[in-house]
N, C-alpha and C positions, 0 to 999 in steps of 0.2 A: 460178107462184109470185109472191106479192108482194115486193118489193123489201124491205119491213119483215119479212116473215117470214124471208127469207133471212137477215138480220141478226141476227134473234133465234136462228137455227139454228146459225149460225157461234159466237154468242156462246156457246150451250149446249155446243159442242164444245169451245172454248177453256177453259171452266172444268172440263169433265170430263177434259182433258188434265193442266190443272194440278192437279186434284184427285190423278189417278193417280199425276202426278208427286211430289207430296207424301206421299203413301201410301208410294210406292217409297223416297224418302229417308228416313223413317220406319223402314222396315223393315231398310235398309241400316245405318243408325245402330244399331238394337237389335242388328244382328249383330256388327256393329264392337265393341259394348260386350259382348256376351257373351264374345266372343273375348278383349278385352282383360281383363275379369275373370278368366277361365280362365286365361290366360297370367299373370297377375298372383299366382293362388292357386298355381300351380303353382311358379313363383318363389318364393314364401315357402314353400311346402311342401319343396322342395329346398334351400332355403338352412337351414331349421330342421333338416331330416334331416342335411346336411353338417355342423351343429353339434352335434346330438346324437350323430353318431357318433364325433367328436372326443373330446366329453365321455366318452362310453362306453368307448372304447379306451383314453382316460388313467385311467380309474377301473380297467378290468381290467387294467392294467400296475400301478397302484398296489396292486391285491389282490396279485399275483404277488410285487411287493418285501415287501410287510408279511407275508405269510405265509412267505416264505424267510427274511428276518429273526428272525422268530419262532421259528422251527424251528431257527435256528443259534446260539439262547442255550443256552450248555451246562447240560445237565441239564434243559432245558425239558420240560414235559409237552405231547407232540402233540395236536392237536386236527385231527380229521379234516374239518372244516370250518371256515375262517376267514370272517367277516363282518363288515361293517360298515354299518350302516342310515344314516349321517351321511355328506356328501359328503367323499370321494369313496364312492360306494354299489358294494359289490361282495361275491362270495360266491366263495370258494375252496376246490375239492374236491381232497383229496389223495390220491394213490395212489403204491405203491412197486413196485418191481421188483427181483428178487435178480440179474438179469442186468446185467451190465458196459454192454453195448451193446446194441440192437435187433436182434432177429434176421431181418428182413426188412421190408417195406413194411406188413405186418400185425402189429402186436406185441400178442401175446395174454398177454404175461408181468405185466401190471400188475394189483396187487391193490387195490381201493378200501379206503381208511382209512390209519389210520396204520401204520408199519412194526412187526411185532409179532416181528421176528429180526434177530438182528445180521450175517445173511447180506444185508442189504439193501445195493444198489449205487447204484439212482437212484431219485430222488424226482420225480414228477410232479405239478405244479401247474397245474390248469383253472380259470382266474378270469372269472368273468362280471361284468362291468361295466354298470352302468346310467347313462344320462345323467341330469344333473341338470333339465335343461330339454328333454322330448321333443319329437320332432318334430311338427308340425300339419298340418292339410289331408289326413290319411291317409297321412303320408309317417312311419311308425313303424320303417322299417327301420334306423334309426341309433339307437334306443333302447337297445340293449343292443350289447356287443361281447364275444366270448370269445378268451381268450387262453391259450395253451399253452405251459408253460415246463418244462424238464426239467433237473435238475441232479443232479451226481454227490452221493452222500449215503453217510454211514458211520454206524454205530450202534454205541457200544462200550460192553459192560458195565461198570458202576461197579467200581471196586477192591473187591475182594472181602473186604479187611480195612482199615479206617480206625482208627488208634492213636487211643483216645478213654480218657478215666478220668483220676481222681486218682492220686496216688501209693499213698495209702492210703484207701479209703473204708470206711466201715463204717455199716449200716443203723441198728443199734440198739448201741451201745457199752456192754458191761457194765462193762469194766475200764476205769475212768478214767486208771489209771496210765500215765504216759510216762516211761520210767525209762532214762537212757543211750541214747536214740535219736539217730541221727545219720541226718539225710535230707539227700540230695544231688542236684543235677540233673545226670544222665549224659546225657539228651537234648536235645532244644529246647524243651521245654515246663516252665516253672516248677512245681516240686513244689508240691501242696496236699495237706493232709490235711482230708478231709471227714466227718463224722458228720451223718448225718441226724438222730440224736438220742443222747444221751450227752454228757458232760462230759470236760474234760481237767484230769489234776492233773500238769503236767509238773514233774520232779524231776532230780537228780543230773546236771548238766551236759549236758544234751541240748541239741543244736543243729538246729533245723529250719530250711532254708535254703529256705524257700517261705513260702506262707499257711497259715493254719488258719481253717477254717470251722466252726462249729459251730450246724447249723440248728435244734436244740433242747437248749440245755445252757450251761452256764457254764465257766470256765477258771480255774485257779489256778496261778500259775506261780512256782516257787521254785529255791532251790538252783543259781543259775547256769544257768536253763533260757534259753535264746536263740532267738528266732523272728525270721528274718531278713527276713521278708516282713510282711504284715497278720495282725492278730489279729481275728476276728468271733465274736461270740457273741450267742446270743439270751438267757441268763443274765447274772449278774454277772461281773466280771472282776477278778480280785486278783492282784497282782505284788508279790513279795517277792524280793529279791537276785536279779531276772532282768531281762531286757532284750527289747523289740521293737524291731526297727529300723524298721519301717513305723509303720501308724497301729493304734489299738486301738479298737473298736467295740462297744458293749454294747447291744442294744435293749431291755433290761429298765429300768422305772424305779425299780426297789427301791434303797433308799439302802443302800451307796453302789453304784451302777452300775458306778463303774470305782475303783480303790482302788489306790494306788501307795505302798508303803512307802518309807523314806528310802534305801532301797539299789536301788531300782528305775527303769529307765529307760525313757521310750517316746521314740524319737528324732523318731518324726511326731507327729500331734496325737492328740488324745482325744475321741472321739464318743459321748457316752452319753444314754439317753432319760430319764435321771433324775441328780440331784446326784452329786457326785464327792467323792472324799477324795483328795489328792494331798499325799505327804509327800517324794516323790521328784523326778525332772526328767522333764519334757515339753519335746521340742524344738520342738514346733509348738504350736497352739492348743489350746483346750478349748471345745466345744460340747456344752452339758448341758440337755436339754430334751426334749419340753415339759413333762414332770414336774417341778413346782416343789419347793421344799425347800432346805435349806441345803448349799452345799458349801463345802468347807475346803481352802485352800490353806496348810499349816502351815509353820511357821518352818523356814527350811531349802530348801523346796520351791522349783523354778525352772520357770517357764513362759516358752519363748520366743516364743510369740505371743499374741494377745489372747485373752481369756475372755468367752465369752457363755452365759448362764444363763436358765433360765425363772424359776427362784428368786433366791435371794441366794447372796454369797459373802463367806465370812470368810477374809480374806487377810493372812496373816503371813509369805509368801514372797516371791520377786522374780518379777513378771510384767512381762516387756518391753512387750507391747502394752496395749489398753486393756481395762478391765472393763465389761462390760454386763449389768446385773441386771434382773429380774422382765420380760425377753424376752418378747412375745406372739407367737402365728403359730409357733411352733417344731415341727418335726416329728421325731418318733424316727428315728434311722438303722435302717437296715434290713441284715439279714443276706444276703449274696449267695445266688443260690440254689442249694440242694443237692437234686442229683437225688434221684427214688425208684428204688427197687429195680428192676433188670431182671432178668426170668426168663430164665434161659437152659436150655432142656430137653435140647440137643444134637441135631444132625441130622448125618449125613456130607454131606448136600448142601451144608451151610455151609462145607465145607473143600475148595473144588476144588482137583485137583491132589495131594491128598492121598489115599494109600491105606489102608483101615481093614483092622486086624487084631483080630479079637474073642477075648478068652478068658473063660473061665466055670469054676465050680465048680472040681474041684481044680486046675486050671492057674492059679488066682489066686494061689497061694503055691507055695513051694518051688520047685524047678527050672523047673517051668512057666511061672511068672512072670519069674524071673530069664533064663531062656533067651529069652522074647518079647521083655522089654526090651533086653537086650543086643543081640539081632538088629535091632531097630528102630533103637537108638542108632547102630548100625553101618552102616546104610543110607544110601545117597547122596541116596535121595529121600524126601520129605517123607511122614510116616505118621501116622495115628492109633491108638493101643492103645484100643480099646474094652473096657474092663473095667468096665462100669458096675455090676455086681453085685458087686465084688471089694472086699475091704480090703486095700489095697496096702502091703507094707511094705518102704519101700526100704532099711532097715537092713540088709537082707539082701546088699545089693549092695556091690562094692567101693568105695573111699572116691572114686575119680576116675570120672566118668562122660563118656567123650569122644564129643561130639556131631558127626554128619556131615552133618547135615539137620536141618529144623525137625521138631518133636516134638509131638502134643497128647496127653495121658494123660486119658481119663476114668475116673473110681474112683468108688463108694461111699463110701470113706473113705481117707485118706493117713496114712501115717507117716514122716516123714524125719528121717535123723539121720547124721551123718558122711558126708556126700554133698556131692561137690563136681562140678558140671556145667561143663563145660569144651568150647570149640569145637575140634575135632580138628585145625582150620587156622586159627592165630593171624590169618590176612587175612581170614577170612572169619566174619560174624556169623549166628548162628542164633538161632530163638525157641523158646520151650519153654511149653507151657501145663499147668496141672494144675487140672481142673475136677471139680466134683463137680455134676452136672446139677442145676437146680432141677425137680424134677418133679411138684410141687405143683398147685395149682390154676393154670390157664393165663392168664396175663397178670395175675395179681391184685396184681403189684408189692409181694409180700411174700418173703421169703425162706422156703423150706420146706425145712428139712434133713429128708433121708430117713431111715427107721429105720437106726440104726447109723450113720449119717453121723457122720464125724470128722475135722478137720485137724490134725495135731500136728506141729510142727517142732521136734525137740531140738537138742543141740547140734551144731557142727561142720557147719552146713548153708552152703555158699557157692554163688554164681552167679558164673561167671567174667565177664572184662570182654568177651569176644565173644558172651556168651549173655545174651538178655532174656527174663524168665521172668515168667508172670502166673498167680496163684492167684484162681481163681473160686470161693468156697464160700458156698452158703447156711447152712452151719453155722458155728459160732465156732472161731477159729483160735488154737490154743494156741502161741506163738511162743518159742522159745528160740534161734533161728539166729543165724549171725554176720555175714553179708552175703548181701544179696538184690539182684539188679539187674533191675530191672522194675517191677511194680506189683502190690498186694493189694487184692482185692475181694471183701468177706465181709460176713457179718452182725453180726461183731464179730471185732476183732483183737487179741491181747493184745501190748503192747508194753512189758512190766515188767521186761525183761532187755537189757543191752547189745546193741544191735543195729543194723547200719548199712542203711540202704535206698537205694541208688542209683537214681533215677527215671527209668525210661524208658517212654513210653506204649506200649502194644502193642495192647489192645483184644481184643474176640472179633466174628467176622463177623455183620455183619447188625444190630448194636446199637450204641447210640451211649450210653456211660456218662456223656457230660458231660450228655445231655438225659434220660436214664434212660428211654429207648423200648426196647421189646423188639423181638425179631426179627420182621419181617412187619407190626409197627405203623404205620412209617412207612417204606415202602419207597423205595429211592434210585433215582430214574429213570436209565435209561442215558444216556449223554453223547453227543449229536448233534452232527455236522458237517457242514455243508451245504457242498460243494464248488463248483467253478466250473458257470457253466451252460453247458450243452453245446448246447442249442437254445432258440429261443422263436418262435412264430408266432401268426398270428392264424387262429382256428377260423371254417369257415362256420356260419350259422346262429346 
């Protein structure tokens, strides 16, 4: 081999080796690059998984706290699932158990959903939280977390009886005369006379220590009639030789909306939808509008505040404040809400703790009735006398009826006279109900007096200081009683004779006389109490 050829061979070998070396370095670099990329992706995925796990755990725990606090609100309506679709995102499933503690490692006592019994002892909340920033690179294990918390829990039935209702309520007052009525506050609620419709003609020294609200009617006060509270009427108001210690408000624009004679006094202010005529004294101001017209403040009249009217004022009296005429944008005063009629048909299930005794036919009168009522009055436990088909005549009883417990009397009609209901123990108060059930159209909010239904109170009817009595009657009440302690709820009540009502709110189970709702229409939810948390843990999966 020539020397030149040898040199060429050696050169070729060296170039090949260099080429192989270069190829090897490139491969190694590629392997290293793949390894570094994989490691980086794993690190990123692991990091985001850790982050999402923390977020999901926090969301799950927030869900537990939210559901527990929601369930702990008194009288709250339980939801079987609590959820949030905004951060923190969670869903909380509710279940309950009637066992105070777990029976073992496997607890099969849990029932999904909200508690349906007051026997519930524990509440379990399983909250699934979702991360706001999910993991990447296939690392989704931290996207959700599930937390279980167990609380002590009690569910208490609402009070079976809530004292509601005005001192005297009439659905449609047919007799406007209020004569020698004395209305006082014997309980802790201010007395109120409420007429859904009907007017009041107050005469002969009546003293009403409370408010009078006429949903559809006017008022005429005379002969020393005094209202110690406020007087509201949808019709006109006229005062002669009478006094209202509070405000007077008439929502009609008819002239005069409010009229005061020279012997009438309103210690508060006068609010009227239309022009007024004032000859007496107003302690506060006068606001009359939006109906215009000429208001008159006569010679000798006094107004302690300012006068603002939509129309004009003819002033011959003494006005302490300013007088503003032709005021625009005025709004008529409104009458406070007078609830509609509550239909109460009666059911013994409304009276927990009471025992029912039923009489009918020949037992409705004579010895059958007197024996039944005497026995129940002497009973130390609460009773209901269901005499729904009977015309009950209490005048056949002795003058004093001594009560040893609470008593409900259901009848088709009542006649009371010469009856004095007293507590057998002056240290113990009792409640007494006289009820003519409204058995007409269900929930029609109209008093349906049954055939033969009637409620009469003649002379010498007294309710003692340790007894509170309620009358519920879809029939009109003829009233000549002396003293009543409690409240009267009827289609119409006559108050034309000397009568004292010492107001104590009592109510009827399951209804709200203040709202005008019937039994079952707006059920009161049970009272929930969330106790201490006995355990909390993070669940797998």
